[in-house]
C-alpha positions in Angstrom: 41.6 172.7 66.3 39.3 170.6 66.3 39.5 167.5 67.6 38.5 164.5 69.8 42.2 164.2 71.6 40.1 167.5 73.3 38.7 166.9 76.2 39.6 162.9 75.7 39.7 162.7 79.1 36.2 163.3 79.8 35.6 160.9 76.3 33.0 159.1 78.4 31.7 161.9 80.9 30.5 163.6 77.8 28.9 161.6 75.8 26.7 159.6 78.8 25.4 163.3 79.5 24.2 163.6 76.2 23.1 159.4 76.0 21.4 160.3 79.2 19.4 162.7 77.5 17.4 161.1 75.9 13.9 159.5 77.3 10.9 158.4 76.8 9.4 162.3 76.6 12.9 163.9 75.1 13.5 161.2 72.7 14.3 163.3 69.7 16.5 166.3 70.4 18.3 168.8 68.4 22.4 169.8 69.5 20.7 173.2 71.0 18.6 170.7 73.5 21.1 168.8 74.4 23.7 171.6 75.1 21.1 173.0 77.2 20.4 170.0 78.7 24.1 169.5 79.7 25.4 172.2 79.8 28.0 172.0 77.6 29.3 174.3 74.9 27.4 174.2 71.6 30.8 173.4 69.8 31.2 170.4 71.9 28.4 169.3 72.1 28.5 169.4 68.5 31.6 167.5 68.1 30.4 164.6 70.6 27.1 164.0 68.9 28.5 163.4 65.7 31.1 161.4 67.6 28.3 159.1 68.3 26.2 159.4 65.0 29.6 158.7 63.3 29.4 155.0 65.8 25.8 154.7 65.5 24.9 154.9 68.9 22.7 158.6 68.0 20.6 159.3 64.6 19.9 161.8 62.7 16.0 162.9 61.2 15.8 162.8 57.6 16.1 167.0 58.3 19.5 167.1 60.2 17.5 169.0 63.1 17.1 166.8 65.2 18.8 163.5 66.9 17.6 159.9 68.3 19.4 157.0 70.5 20.4 154.9 67.7 19.7 150.7 66.1 23.1 150.2 68.2 22.1 151.0 71.2 19.6 148.2 70.3 22.2 145.6 69.8 24.5 146.4 72.4 21.1 145.9 75.7 20.0 143.0 74.3 23.4 141.4 74.5 23.7 143.4 77.9 20.5 142.1 79.0 20.7 138.4 77.6 23.8 138.0 80.4 22.8 139.4 83.1 22.3 137.1 86.1 18.7 138.9 86.6 17.4 137.4 83.0 18.5 134.2 83.9 17.6 134.0 86.7 14.1 135.2 86.4 12.6 132.8 83.6 11.9 129.9 85.7 9.8 132.1 88.6 8.3 133.9 86.3 7.0 130.8 85.0 6.5 129.7 88.5 3.9 132.2 89.4 2.2 132.0 85.2 2.0 128.6 86.2 0.1 129.3 89.4 -2.3 132.2 88.6 -2.8 131.2 84.7 -1.5 135.1 84.1 0.8 137.5 82.3 3.7 138.5 84.2 7.0 140.2 82.9 10.3 141.3 84.6 12.0 145.3 83.8 14.6 147.0 85.5 15.5 149.8 86.0 17.6 152.1 84.3 16.9 155.6 85.8 14.7 157.2 84.5 12.1 153.6 82.5 11.3 150.2 82.6 13.1 148.1 80.4 11.3 144.5 79.9 14.2 141.6 80.5 11.8 138.6 80.2 8.1 138.1 80.3 5.7 135.2 79.4 2.3 134.6 77.9 1.0 132.2 81.2 -0.8 129.2 81.2 -2.0 126.5 83.9 -1.5 124.5 80.3 2.2 125.0 81.0 3.0 126.8 77.5 5.2 129.4 78.1 7.2 132.0 75.6 9.9 134.5 77.0 11.4 136.9 75.4 14.4 139.6 76.2 14.3 142.9 74.6 14.9 146.6 74.9 11.7 147.7 74.6 11.0 149.6 78.0 8.0 151.5 79.2 8.1 155.0 81.6 7.9 153.8 85.6 4.9 156.6 86.8 2.5 154.6 85.8 3.1 150.3 85.6 2.8 148.3 88.1 6.8 146.9 87.5 7.9 151.2 87.6 5.9 152.1 90.9 6.9 149.6 92.3 10.4 150.3 91.6 10.0 153.7 92.0 8.6 153.4 95.2 11.8 153.2 97.1 14.4 154.8 95.2 15.8 158.1 96.5 13.6 161.0 96.9 15.8 162.8 94.9 15.6 160.1 91.3 11.5 160.4 91.9 11.2 164.5 91.8 13.5 163.7 89.2 11.3 161.7 87.4 8.7 163.9 88.0 9.8 166.7 86.8 10.6 164.9 83.3 7.0 165.3 82.8 3.5 162.8 83.5 2.7 161.9 80.4 -1.5 160.6 80.2 -1.5 157.8 78.6 -5.0 157.2 79.5 -7.7 158.7 81.9 -6.7 157.3 84.9 -2.7 157.7 84.7 -1.7 159.5 87.8 -0.2 163.3 85.7 -1.0 164.8 89.6 3.0 165.0 91.1 1.4 164.9 94.6 -1.5 162.1 93.8 1.7 159.8 92.7 3.5 160.4 95.3 1.0 159.6 97.7 0.4 156.1 95.1 4.4 155.6 95.2 4.1 156.2 99.3 1.4 153.1 100.0 3.1 151.4 98.4 6.0 150.8 100.2 3.6 151.0 102.9 2.4 147.8 101.6 5.0 146.0 99.3 3.2 145.9 96.0 1.5 148.6 93.3 -1.5 148.7 90.8 -1.6 149.5 87.8 -5.1 150.3 87.5 -4.7 151.0 83.2 -2.5 153.8 84.0 -1.3 152.7 80.4 -3.4 150.3 78.2 -7.1 151.6 79.8 -7.9 147.6 79.6 -5.1 146.1 81.4 -4.7 145.8 85.1 -1.5 145.0 86.8 0.4 144.5 90.2 4.4 144.6 90.7 6.9 144.3 92.5 10.4 145.3 94.4 12.8 143.2 92.8 16.1 143.6 94.8 20.3 142.7 94.2 22.8 142.1 96.6 23.4 145.2 98.3 19.7 144.8 98.6 18.4 147.8 96.5 15.7 148.0 94.0 16.5 146.9 90.5 14.1 145.6 88.9 10.3 145.0 89.0 8.7 141.4 88.8 4.8 142.0 88.2 1.4 140.3 86.9 -1.1 141.2 84.1 -4.6 140.5 82.9 -7.7 142.2 82.4 -9.7 144.2 84.4 -12.4 142.1 84.3 -10.8 139.2 85.1 -8.3 140.7 88.4 -11.4 142.0 90.4 -9.9 144.2 93.3 -11.3 140.4 95.4 -8.4 138.7 93.9 -5.9 141.4 94.1 -4.3 140.8 97.9 -3.5 137.1 97.5 -2.7 137.4 93.7 -0.5 140.7 96.0 1.5 138.0 97.7 2.4 135.8 95.3 3.9 138.5 93.4 5.8 139.7 96.4 6.5 135.4 97.0 8.0 136.1 93.7 9.8 139.0 93.6 11.5 137.6 96.4 12.4 134.4 95.9 14.1 136.5 92.8 15.4 139.0 94.6 17.3 135.6 96.5 18.6 134.1 94.1 20.9 137.9 93.0 21.8 137.6 96.0 19.5 139.7 98.5 19.1 138.7 102.4 16.9 140.6 104.4 18.2 141.8 107.8 15.8 139.0 109.3 18.0 136.5 108.1 
């Protein structure tokens, strides 16, 4: 008998395992792909994929052969982000950073696979800011916010991200796992990450980690500009400002360093 009740005891786990299969590099998957990735029987996978599709959490393409994450997740995600403490607390911090530097600032949270934009400001000393909450995502291996977060994750998380594939967005993207590991080690040592045109060839960014009350790095705060404006000689001073504001946001989220 093919019913949901057959596996209802593990329903949340099975659905999450399926949803977790979809990443930036694996945005569209067949039932066979999902079965291989989850280790579930194909018949069980098909049943749960159908359930998720009917709930609006997965969409099926016109051919019916592959699936992708559904639009309902955007609605749910936007609601979650809008009500997160980090989203509310970040706006004033980002506005202060943009005001003091005249550059754009962003805050992204780490969902375990990629970075999700929570709040961004379009900055300037004139004080005109545009804050948004959005579900736009970005990789964590070629953005400053992403590398600022990834550098402080467990080794198994870093290796899982590498295993998923390091897609070259520009000629400067770090697609060599050894070079990426070295870059993350440098980020841990100095406390901030640099994106040298690794996702957008014309953009340069500085990112710093944001910690929650437990001290875990859950997000990244960044300052971005053009490569022409964000020159090497500006980076040290600007990096300290980014770190300072990231630490301020961490404190607002309840983090206290051991020195405190």
